[in-house]
N, C-alpha and C positions, 0 to 999 in steps of 0.2 A: 539618493543614496550613493551616487558615484558608481564607479565601475565595480560591479559585483562579480567576483571570481568563484569558480568551483571550490577553491581552497577555503575562501571565506565562508562560503555556504556550509561546508562540512564543519567548520569551526562553530558556526552558529548552531547546527544540529547537536553538536557535543555539549552545548550549553543550554539546550532545551528550547531554542527559538527557531522559527521557520519563516520563510518569506511568503508574502502574498501581494497581489495587486487588486485594485478595486474592480477592474474588468479588463477584457482583452485589449481594448484600445487605450488604456491608461498606461503610459510608459513608466510611471512611478511604482516602486516596490517598497513595501514596509515590513518591518519585523513584527512577529506575533509571539506572545508568551502568555497563553491563557492562564487565568487564575485557577480554573478547573480544567483538567485534561482528560480527553477521551482515550481509553486504551482497550484492546481486546485481550483479556486473559487467555493465554494460549491453550488452556485446558477447558475453556468454557464456551466454545462456539456452539450456538444452538442450531441444530439441523432439524427443521420441522418435518412432519411426515411427508408433506408434498415435495419439499426439497430433497429428502432422502429418495423419494420415488424418481425424481428427475436425475439425481446422481446415479442411481442404480440403472437407469435406462441406458446410460452411456452412449447416447447418440451425439456425442461431441468428443473433442480431444482437447488436451491442455498442453501448453508449452511454457517454457521459461525463456524470456529474452529473445523470442523469435521475431517479434515486431514491436519493439519498444516505442518507436515513433508513431506507429499505428495506434497503440494504446494511448499515448500522450495526446495525439490529435483527436481521438474519439472522446477523451475526457474533456477536451477544450471545446468540442463541437456542441455546445449547448447555449441557450439564450443568455444565461448568466454564468460567467466563468472568471476565475481569478488568474487563469493561465494566459499571460500576455506573451508577446514575442520574446522578451528578455528571459522570462521564466522557461519558455520552450528551449531557448538556446542553452541556458544553464543546465537543464536536466538532460539534454542530449549530450552535453559535455561530461556530466557525471556518469551517464551510461557508458560513454566511450572509455571512461577511466575505470569501469567495473564497480561503480559505487551506487548506481541507480539501476533498478531491475523491474521487469514487468512479467506478469503472468497472464497469458492469453487463453481464452476459451474459443474454440473454433467449431463450426458446424458446416459441413459441405464446403470446406475451404474458405468460409466467410468468418470474419471476426465478430463474435456475438457478445463478448464480454471480456473484461480485463481489469487489472489493478496494477498500479505502479507505485514505487516508493524508493526510499534511500536506505542503504544499509551502512551501519557503523558498529563494528563489534557484533554483539548479540542483540542489537536493536534494529527493528525494521520500522521506518517512519513512513506510514501509509500516506500517500499524497492525494490520490484520487482514483475513482473507479467508474466504470460505465457499463451499460447493458443495452444491447440491441435486440435481445430476445428475452422472453420470460425466464427469470432466474439466472441470467447470464452473469451478473456481478456476484450473485450469491454462490454460484458454482466456483467462480474465481477465488472468492474469499475462503470457501471451505477447503479447497486444495492448497491455497497459500498458507493458511494457518496450520494445517496438518504438516506441510512441508517445513515451515519454520520450526515447529516444535521438534520434529524429527532431526532437524539440522542443528539443534542446540541453542536456538534463539530464546531469549527470556523476556523480550519486550516487543509488543506490537502497538505502536503509537498511532492512534487515529486522529490526533490533534483535537478535533471537536467531536461531540456526540450528537447524533440525530436519532429520531424515533426509529428509523430504519436500522441503524447500527445497533441501537439498544435492543431491538427485537431479535438480533442475532447473537447477543451476549456481551456487547460492548458496555463498559461502565465508565463512570466519571470519577476521577480522584483529584484531591487537592494538589496544587502545584508542588508543594514540598514533598509529598509522597512520590509524585512523578519523578522528581529529581533524584530521589534515592534509588528508584528502579533504573533510571537512566545511568547513574554513576556506576552501578553494578554491571549493567548490560554492555556498556561500551568497552569494558575491560575484557569481555569474553572474546575468545578466538573462534569465530564461526565462519562458515563459507556457504552461502546460499546455493552455490553451483556444485558443491562437492558430491551430491548424490542425486539420483533421479527423482522426478516428481512421484508422489504417491499414486496408487491406483484408486479407482472408485471404492473398492472394498476396504482399502486402507483408510480412506476418509471416513467411511461409515462406521468403521470399527474403532476409530480413535477416540 
């Protein structure tokens, strides 16, 4: 692919494509433009009874951009990952430019869950998430989706859809419908850091 820059990466996101690698040891990166795209409708996140109980217990804390590299590294620390060294470098560069963000979930000062992605206008492109404790990634998603909605975002792109994401409310839409949502979203003027993260009661009442 040649030298991939953060600027080229952002241009790709604006056109609806994103990069992947086959695995962490493969230096090659390729572009992906799925025929059917996974998204999270920002008003349709499904909080199960058990997840609501976990959120209400509040034996954790959440933060925004407190440990981006920690979240990125945790997402890559699995047997099968598409996050190779070049992708790690690029997303660290995007984070330094204020274009990639992470939401962390902590318990006793340990990182137990998180999610990271790229922001362009009113679109959040979810890249990956991880969990080191029961419901760690679900807590992260619940807080992130509430925060995005309260911050004026209109699109949460999950790229692909899995049974796990579908159980939380994610849906799959045709590429053409996705591009319409994307065109609208990237024109919006939003700021993921403009307001504080929601409280557990905010998440449960949203």
